[in-house]
C-alpha positions in Angstrom: 33.4 -21.1 -86.1 34.3 -18.0 -88.3 34.4 -14.4 -87.4 30.9 -13.1 -87.7 32.5 -9.8 -89.3 35.6 -10.7 -91.2 35.1 -14.5 -91.7 38.6 -15.1 -90.0 39.1 -18.5 -88.3 41.4 -16.9 -85.9 39.1 -16.9 -82.8 40.2 -17.4 -78.9 37.7 -17.9 -76.3 38.3 -15.8 -73.2 35.2 -16.2 -70.9 33.0 -19.1 -70.6 29.8 -18.3 -68.8 28.4 -22.1 -69.0 25.4 -23.5 -70.7 22.4 -21.2 -70.1 18.9 -20.7 -71.1 18.1 -17.9 -73.6 17.6 -15.1 -71.1 14.3 -13.5 -72.3 12.5 -17.1 -72.7 10.6 -16.6 -69.5 8.9 -19.4 -68.0 5.4 -19.9 -67.5 4.3 -21.6 -64.4 3.0 -24.5 -66.3 6.6 -24.9 -68.0 8.3 -25.9 -64.6 7.8 -29.5 -64.8 10.2 -29.5 -67.9 13.8 -28.5 -68.2 14.3 -25.4 -70.3 16.8 -25.6 -73.3 20.6 -24.5 -72.3 23.1 -23.1 -75.1 26.7 -22.5 -74.6 27.5 -19.1 -73.6 31.2 -18.5 -74.6 32.9 -15.2 -75.4 35.8 -14.9 -78.4 38.2 -12.6 -79.7 39.1 -12.3 -83.4 42.7 -11.8 -84.0 42.2 -10.5 -87.5 39.6 -7.9 -86.8 39.3 -7.5 -83.0 35.6 -8.3 -83.1 34.4 -9.9 -79.6 31.6 -12.3 -80.2 29.7 -15.3 -78.6 30.3 -18.8 -80.2 27.0 -20.0 -80.4 23.8 -18.4 -82.2 20.3 -19.2 -81.0 18.0 -18.9 -83.9 16.5 -15.5 -84.0 13.1 -16.8 -84.3 13.5 -18.5 -80.9 14.5 -15.3 -79.4 12.6 -12.3 -80.8 9.4 -13.6 -82.5 7.5 -12.6 -79.2 9.8 -10.4 -77.1 9.2 -9.2 -73.8 11.5 -6.2 -73.5 9.3 -2.9 -74.1 11.1 0.4 -74.7 8.6 2.5 -73.3 8.6 0.8 -69.7 11.2 3.4 -68.4 11.3 7.1 -68.2 15.2 7.1 -68.7 14.7 5.3 -72.1 11.9 7.6 -73.4 13.6 10.8 -72.6 16.7 9.3 -74.1 15.1 8.6 -77.3 13.6 12.2 -77.6 16.7 13.6 -77.0 18.1 11.5 -79.9 15.2 12.3 -82.1 15.9 16.3 -81.5 19.7 16.1 -82.0 19.5 14.0 -85.0 16.8 16.3 -86.8 18.9 19.2 -86.2 22.2 17.7 -87.3 21.2 16.2 -90.3 18.7 19.0 -91.5 15.6 16.4 -91.9 12.8 18.0 -93.4 9.1 17.2 -93.3 8.0 14.1 -95.3 11.5 12.6 -95.0 11.7 8.9 -94.2 12.8 7.6 -91.0 13.4 3.7 -91.0 14.1 2.1 -87.3 15.5 -1.4 -87.3 14.1 -3.3 -84.0 11.8 -0.6 -83.6 10.0 -2.4 -80.7 6.8 -0.7 -79.5 7.4 2.4 -81.5 9.0 4.5 -78.7 11.5 6.3 -80.7 9.9 6.5 -83.9 7.0 8.4 -81.9 9.2 11.0 -81.1 9.7 12.1 -84.9 5.8 12.9 -84.9 6.1 16.4 -84.1 8.5 17.0 -86.9 6.1 15.6 -89.5 8.4 12.8 -90.8 7.3 9.7 -92.4 8.4 6.7 -90.2 8.6 3.0 -90.5 9.3 0.5 -87.8 10.6 -3.1 -89.0 10.8 -5.5 -86.0 10.7 -9.2 -85.9 8.5 -9.7 -82.7 5.2 -9.6 -83.8 3.6 -8.7 -80.4 5.5 -5.7 -80.4 5.0 -4.7 -83.8 1.2 -5.2 -83.0 1.7 -2.7 -80.1 3.1 -0.1 -82.2 0.6 -0.4 -85.2 -2.3 0.1 -82.5 -0.6 3.3 -81.4 -0.6 4.5 -85.0 3.2 3.7 -85.9 3.5 1.7 -88.9 5.7 -1.4 -88.3 6.7 -4.2 -90.2 6.6 -7.5 -88.3 9.7 -8.7 -90.2 13.2 -9.4 -89.4 15.1 -6.6 -91.4 17.5 -7.8 -94.1 18.3 -6.7 -97.6 15.2 -8.3 -98.9 13.4 -6.3 -96.6 15.4 -3.0 -97.5 14.2 -3.8 -101.1 10.9 -3.9 -100.4 10.9 -0.6 -98.4 12.5 1.0 -101.3 10.0 -0.1 -103.6 7.0 1.0 -101.4 8.3 4.0 -99.7 11.6 5.3 -101.5 15.0 5.7 -99.8 15.4 6.7 -96.3 17.1 10.2 -94.9 17.8 8.5 -91.6 18.0 4.8 -90.6 18.4 3.9 -87.1 19.4 0.9 -84.7 19.3 1.1 -81.0 20.2 -1.6 -79.0 20.0 -4.0 -81.7 23.0 -3.9 -83.8 24.6 -6.7 -81.7 21.4 -8.8 -82.1 22.1 -9.5 -86.0 22.1 -13.2 -87.2 22.0 -12.1 -90.8 24.9 -9.2 -90.1 26.0 -8.9 -93.5 22.5 -8.9 -95.2 21.3 -6.3 -92.5 24.2 -4.0 -93.4 24.0 -4.4 -97.1 20.4 -3.5 -96.6 21.3 -0.3 -94.4 23.9 0.7 -97.4 20.9 0.5 -100.0 18.4 2.3 -97.9 20.7 5.4 -97.5 22.5 5.4 -100.8 20.8 8.6 -101.9 22.1 11.0 -99.2 20.8 9.2 -96.3 22.7 8.4 -92.7 22.7 5.6 -90.4 22.5 6.0 -86.9 23.7 2.9 -84.6 23.5 3.2 -80.9 25.2 0.1 -79.2 26.5 -0.8 -76.0 30.0 0.1 -76.2 32.5 -2.8 -75.7 35.0 -0.3 -74.0 32.5 0.6 -71.4 31.9 -3.1 -70.9 35.5 -3.6 -70.4 36.1 -0.4 -68.4 33.1 -1.3 -65.6 33.3 -5.1 -65.9 29.9 -5.4 -67.3 30.0 -9.1 -68.1 26.1 -9.5 -67.6 25.7 -7.6 -70.9 26.9 -10.9 -72.6 23.8 -13.0 -73.8 22.8 -15.2 -76.4 20.8 -12.0 -78.0 24.1 -9.9 -78.1 26.0 -11.9 -81.0 28.7 -9.4 -81.1 30.1 -6.4 -78.8 31.5 -3.4 -80.9 34.2 -1.0 -80.8 34.7 1.8 -83.6 37.3 -0.4 -85.1 35.4 -3.5 -85.6 32.3 -1.8 -86.7 34.5 0.1 -89.2 35.8 -3.3 -90.7 32.2 -4.3 -91.3 30.9 -1.2 -92.9 33.8 -0.9 -95.2 32.7 -4.2 -96.9 29.6 -2.4 -98.2 31.0 1.0 -99.2 30.3 2.7 -95.8 32.1 4.8 -93.4 31.7 6.1 -89.6 31.7 10.1 -89.6 30.8 11.0 -86.3 31.1 9.1 -82.9 29.8 9.9 -79.5 29.1 8.3 -76.1 25.8 8.5 -74.4 24.9 7.3 -70.6 22.2 5.0 -71.5 22.8 1.1 -71.0 25.9 1.7 -69.0 27.8 3.4 -71.8 26.5 3.3 -75.4 28.1 4.2 -78.7 26.0 6.6 -80.9 27.9 6.5 -84.5 26.8 8.1 -87.6 27.4 6.3 -90.9 27.3 7.1 -94.6 28.6 6.2 -97.8 32.3 6.6 -98.1 33.0 9.8 -99.1 29.8 11.6 -98.7 30.1 13.1 -95.1 33.1 15.0 -93.6 34.7 12.4 -91.0 35.1 14.6 -87.7 37.7 14.2 -85.1 35.7 12.4 -82.9 35.7 9.2 -84.8 39.7 9.2 -84.5 39.2 10.1 -80.7 37.0 7.2 -79.8 39.3 5.0 -81.8 42.4 6.1 -79.9 40.5 5.7 -76.5 39.6 2.0 -77.2 43.3 1.4 -78.4 44.5 2.8 -75.1 42.1 0.8 -73.2 43.4 -2.5 -75.1 40.4 -3.3 -77.0 42.5 -4.8 -79.8 44.6 -7.1 -77.6 43.4 -10.6 -76.2 45.2 -10.1 -73.0 42.7 -7.1 -72.0 39.8 -9.8 -72.2 41.6 -12.6 -70.3 41.9 -9.6 -67.5 38.2 -8.9 -67.7 37.5 -12.5 -67.6 39.2 -12.7 -64.3 37.5 -9.7 -62.8 34.3 -11.4 -63.5 35.0 -14.3 -61.1 36.0 -11.7 -58.7 32.4 -10.2 -58.8 31.1 -13.7 -58.2 33.2 -14.1 -55.0 32.3 -11.0 -53.5 28.7 -11.1 -54.4 28.2 -14.3 -53.2 29.8 -13.6 -49.9 27.1 -10.7 -49.5 24.4 -12.9 -50.3 25.5 -15.7 -48.1 25.5 -13.1 -45.4 21.8 -12.4 -45.8 20.7 -15.8 -46.1 23.0 -16.8 -42.9 21.0 -14.1 -41.1 17.6 -15.1 -42.3 17.1 -12.0 -44.2 14.9 -11.7 -47.5 16.6 -10.7 -50.9 14.6 -9.7 -53.9 15.7 -9.1 -57.3 14.9 -5.7 -58.5 13.6 -6.1 -62.3 14.1 -9.2 -64.6 16.3 -7.9 -67.4 18.1 -9.9 -70.0 21.4 -9.2 -68.3 19.9 -10.4 -64.8 19.7 -14.0 -66.4 23.0 -13.7 -67.0 24.2 -12.9 -63.6 22.1 -15.2 -61.9 22.9 -18.4 -64.0 26.7 -17.6 -64.3 26.7 -17.7 -60.5 24.4 -20.3 -59.9 21.9 -17.8 -58.2 18.5 -19.5 -57.0 15.7 -18.9 -54.7 17.7 -20.1 -51.7 19.6 -16.8 -52.2 17.2 -14.6 -53.8 13.7 -15.2 -53.4 11.7 -13.5 -56.4 12.3 -10.8 -58.7 9.9 -7.9 -58.7 8.9 -5.8 -62.1 6.5 -3.4 -63.2 6.2 -4.6 -67.0 3.0 -6.7 -67.2 4.4 -8.9 -70.0 7.0 -10.2 -67.4 4.8 -10.5 -64.3 3.5 -14.0 -63.4 6.4 -15.6 -65.2 9.8 -17.1 -64.1 13.4 -16.3 -64.8 14.9 -19.4 -66.9 17.6 -21.3 -65.2 17.5 -19.5 -62.0 13.8 -19.9 -61.9 13.1 -16.9 -59.6 9.2 -16.1 -59.8 8.5 -12.6 -61.2 6.1 -10.8 -59.0 4.2 -7.3 -59.4 6.4 -4.8 -57.8 3.2 -2.8 -56.7 1.8 -5.8 -55.0 4.9 -7.5 -53.2 6.3 -6.8 -49.7 9.5 -5.2 -49.3 12.8 -7.2 -48.6 15.6 -6.6 -46.4 17.4 -5.8 -49.5 17.0 -5.7 -53.5 19.5 -7.3 -55.7 19.7 -4.7 -58.6 19.7 -6.5 -61.9 19.1 -3.5 -63.9 21.8 -1.4 -62.8 21.7 0.6 -65.8 18.7 2.5 -64.6 20.0 2.8 -61.0 19.6 6.7 -61.0 16.2 6.4 -62.0 15.4 3.6 -59.1 17.0 5.3 -56.1 14.8 8.4 -55.8 11.9 6.2 -56.3 13.0 4.1 -53.5 14.5 6.7 -51.2 11.9 6.2 -48.4 12.6 2.4 -48.4 16.4 2.8 -48.2 16.1 5.7 -45.4 13.9 3.1 -43.4 16.5 0.6 -43.4 16.4 -1.0 -46.7 19.3 -1.6 -49.1 20.4 -1.9 -53.0 22.9 -4.5 -53.6 24.5 -3.2 -56.9 26.6 -6.0 -58.4 28.4 -3.9 -61.3 31.0 -2.6 -61.8 32.0 -4.2 -58.4 29.4 -5.4 -55.6 28.5 -2.7 -53.3 25.5 -2.1 -50.8 23.8 1.0 -50.8 22.2 2.0 -47.4 21.0 5.2 -45.8 24.5 6.1 -44.8 26.0 6.2 -48.3 23.0 7.1 -50.3 23.9 10.6 -51.5 27.2 9.0 -52.8 25.1 7.2 -55.6 22.4 10.0 -56.6 
């Protein structure tokens, strides 16, 4: 394998989570009679550009042509996108009629936030089901995988963009270099690219190993993204940290020399270096913490099992499949998962094969295993009565902890 960013062959594996199914290829009841495909899930470090990446690529068509994650499902994410839109319009001085292109636009939740500003918007998403959802709500969306060819089609039909955005998608890109080249062409005439991506520094700091799954091909720092963007005449001119998804970077990118680079970029770069994001030893220690999480979490779950108590998973996110399959957790320890997303209800988490039930129609367990821990602060108030009545939340990341009525206040 060569590095996805710099094409070096100096890659070193530091974490092997075994063979796992694609996390979002949820099983239907009729699928349970056959074994789903499993693929290696191994994480590597590039000694030349410091980019962290997985070694195996599941074809994008397998992962994204029908996608079950819907941006509009959670209140926190909707509020996050509205705040992001307001901030970007003000900072960049966007005017009525300017074009905003969102790559991996999902159901159009982010683009809908620009409606009040009179901006032209276009979504591009390879998931046909999500593109249909967005188009039905009046947000023009092309059901295509973005690359340089799509960028040129956009320019020909709509002109160049003043803002290109990509939230939670830049680590998904099989055609990484073609996508980056396309972005460079789209923003050539005074445009800006805003990328929001899970911070590798946050993953390291908080032991968020379950952010690793086949959809996430690369795990980014300012340094590794700089190496990529420089190849296409782009540079990062602003860097900020956002709380969404357990800690995400928001980077603003423009053609080199067209924007003043502010101090936030060097500040984030220095913080990453202090954390050791450029050293393989840091990642080896991270791997050790993963297996300590397994030991501690399994002790909690086995204690519940021994006492005959019920544990349900709360949510069925992609990261949850990584945790369950990495630790070989199946229905003997966690009986099911509960969800509110209708696209997931009635299906099964692959590998672990937990049935996904409608949360509103399912009895309460003795404890919930919180797989979507990144939305913990949204879940806790909703389940306060449950916890005060003796229910518990088992939160696995950054290290396993049980939230009950006695310590509830520490987490709100």
